[in-house]
N, C-alpha and C positions, 0 to 999 in steps of 0.2 A: 363536744368534740374539741373545742379550743383548749379546755382544761387538760385533756389527754395529750394533745399536741404540745402544749406548753411544758407539761411534765416530762414527756419524752425528749423534747428538745434540750431541756436543762440537764437531764441525766446523761444524754449522749455527749454533750459538750463537757460536762463535769468529768466524765471518764477519759476525756482526751487531754486534760490539763495536767501537767506534771506539778507536783507540790512545790518544787523549787522555783518553777516559773511563776507561781502565784505568791512567791515570797515566803514560803513556809520551809522550815528546816525539818528534815526527816532523818531518822537513823535506822529504824526498824525496817526489815525487808518486807515488801508488800506482795501479797498474793495476786492482787489485781492492780492495773495501772490507774492513774488519774487521782483526782481528789476524793476523799471520803466525804460523806454527807456532813459529818461533824466539822470538817475543815471548811467546807463551803459555808456552813452556817456561821462559823467564826468570822470568816471574811465579810459576810453580809450583815453581821450583828443581829442574827435571828437564832431561833432554837433549831436543833437538829430535827425535832419532831415536825416543825413547820416545813423544813426542806423535804422531809419524807412525804408529808401530805401533798406538797406541791408536785413532787415527782409522780405520785400516785394518781394525779389528776383530780384531787379533791377540790371543791370550790373555795379555796382560800384566796385572800386578797393580798396583793403586793403593792407597796407604795412606790412612787416614782424613785424615791431615794434608794429603796432596796433593790429595785430593778437596775438602777445605775451601778450600784455596788456589785451586783451579780454579774453584770456585763463586764465590769473591770476584772473581777475574780476569774471569770471564765475566759478572759482575753478574747472577747468577741470582736469581730470586724464590724465596720459600720453597718453593713447589710444585716449581719447577724443580730446586732444590737437593736436595729429597727424591728426586726422580726420578733425578738423577745418582747419588746414593748407592745407590738401589735397583738400577739397572742394573749398577753396579760390584760388587754383592753385599756391600755394607757397610751397617751399621746407623748411620744418622745419630743421634747422641745425643739430638736434639730430637724424635725420632719414637718413640712408644710402640708396642710390638708388638701385634698383634691379640689380643684376649682371646677365649678359647674358652668357649663355653657355649651354652645353648639360646636360641632366638629366638621361642618361643611367645608370650611376653608382648608382644613387639613386634608380632607379627602380629595377635594378638587385640585389641590396643588400637585398631585402626583402626575397628572397628565403633562406637566411642564418639566418633569424630571426625566432626563435621558438614561440615567443609571438605574439599575434595579432598586425599587423602593416599594414598601408596603406598610400598611397601618394595622396594628394589632390592638384588640380590645383587652378587657380584663381577663378573659379566658384564653387569650392568645388566639382568637379567631381572627383571620384576615378580613377586615372590613372593606378594604380597597387596595388596589395594586396597579402598577402600570405594565405596559407591554414588555418592558425589559425584564421585570420580575416574573411575569408569566412565562416568558421564554426560558428563564433559568430554572425555575422550580416546576419541572414537568411532574405531573401527578399530584400537585398541590394547587397551583394557581393557574392551571391551563384549562379551566372549565370542566374538568372531568369529575370534580367534586360537587357537593351540595353548596348552597349559599353559606358564606362565612366559614370557609375551610379552616381547620384548626392546625396550628403549627406542630403541637405536640403529637397529635394523632398521625400527622404526616411523617414526622421524624421517627416515631417508634413503630408504626404499623405498616408503613409503605416500604416494600422492597426497593422501590425506585429511589427513595431517600437514602438508603444505605449505600446504593451504588453512586449516588450523586455527591454526597457529603464526604469529603476526605477526612480521614481520622475520625470515623463515625463514633466510636466508643467514647473518645474524649469529649467530642462536641455534645453528644447526647447526655452524658453525665453532667456536664456544665449547664446544659439547658435546663435540666431538672432543678439544679441548685438555684439558677436564676429565676425560674418560675416560682419556687417556694418563697424566695425573697419578695417577689413581685405580688404574690397573691396572699401573703400572710394574713392581712386584715380581712380577706374575703373567703376564708376557708369554709365558712358556713353558708356561703352564697348558694342559692338554689341551682345555679349553673356550674359553679366551680367544683363543689364537692362531688357531684355525679361524674364529672369529667375525670377527676382524680381516681375515683373508685373504678371506673371503667378501664382506665389505662393500667391500673394495678392488676386488674383481672386479665387484660388482653396482652400485656407485655411484661415478661419476667424481668427484663432490663429496667423498665420504668419502675416496677415495684421495688427492685433492689436499690436503685438510686434514691427513690423517695424515702425509703427507710433509713438511708444514711443521714438524713437531716442536715445535709450540707446546704449552706446558704451563701449566695454571692450576688453582687450587683451585676446587672446586665451591661457588660463592658464591651468596648469596641475591640478591634484587632483584626488580624488577617484571617480571612475565610477562604478556603480553597474548595473547588468543586470540579468533579470529573464529568463534564457535560457530554452526553452521548454523541452529539454532532460537532461541538466546538472544542472538545478536548479539555485540558486542564485550564481552569480559570481561577484567578486570584483577585480578591477584593479586600478593601479596608472597610469594615463594618462600623457604622455610627448609628446610635439610637438617640432620638430626641423625644422628650416627654412634652406633650402639648400643654401650653399655659392655659388654654380654654377648657381642656378636658384632661385632668391628671391621670385618668385611667387609660388613655390612649397613648400609643407609642408609634412614632414614625421611624422605620428602619431603612437605612440607605446603605447600599453596597457600592463603594467607589472603586473602579477598576485600578489595579496596580500594574505598573509597567512590567511586561514579561522579560 
């Protein structure tokens, strides 16, 4: 599965890069945009055949040096570079490994936070949340769902999410790109892959966004919600990665002045 995703990811981003942006001079008119396989091979100091096999999902091995050259040639962002290394089964020197330890302190801290806050695991299931988050996210964190309700299932499969989240299309597309970056090294996980498969089958929007192979970091910023009782609400979202458990994320929504 990872070989296929690696090849698809490389091809998708190769087709997005203009030759001139990669430092190549072109004169002939092209029928298709992006870099040719031969050009990417030249930039990475490998053979075109090797690039072809890689994009076909064959079990070829890439060195750290080749991956770094490819990331530069494809003009990948930091999140995209990390995802490339993860799919190739290599450790990017800039990325620290997950720390192993307990998460009790993270979960217990939520009761002392007055603003909406929740903890997500590797599959983006909510493990814990406070009353403020429960009040905001009706249909997700208000006890109507099973244990460990999933943020992606809520966003794409719940009509209440579409009514609550302002600019739903933009937020949903970005959420998928953030999830792809976040779960890149866990795509073969026995829980992650069935989740992706089910969402692709259940939501045409998720399936389309997932096939875009967009990757981005989970950044903060303003989030707006149209609450059914409280009207328009605006927050500044901040995400913290736990030092004791690298696979857990604490998400906080800080109210903005109206």
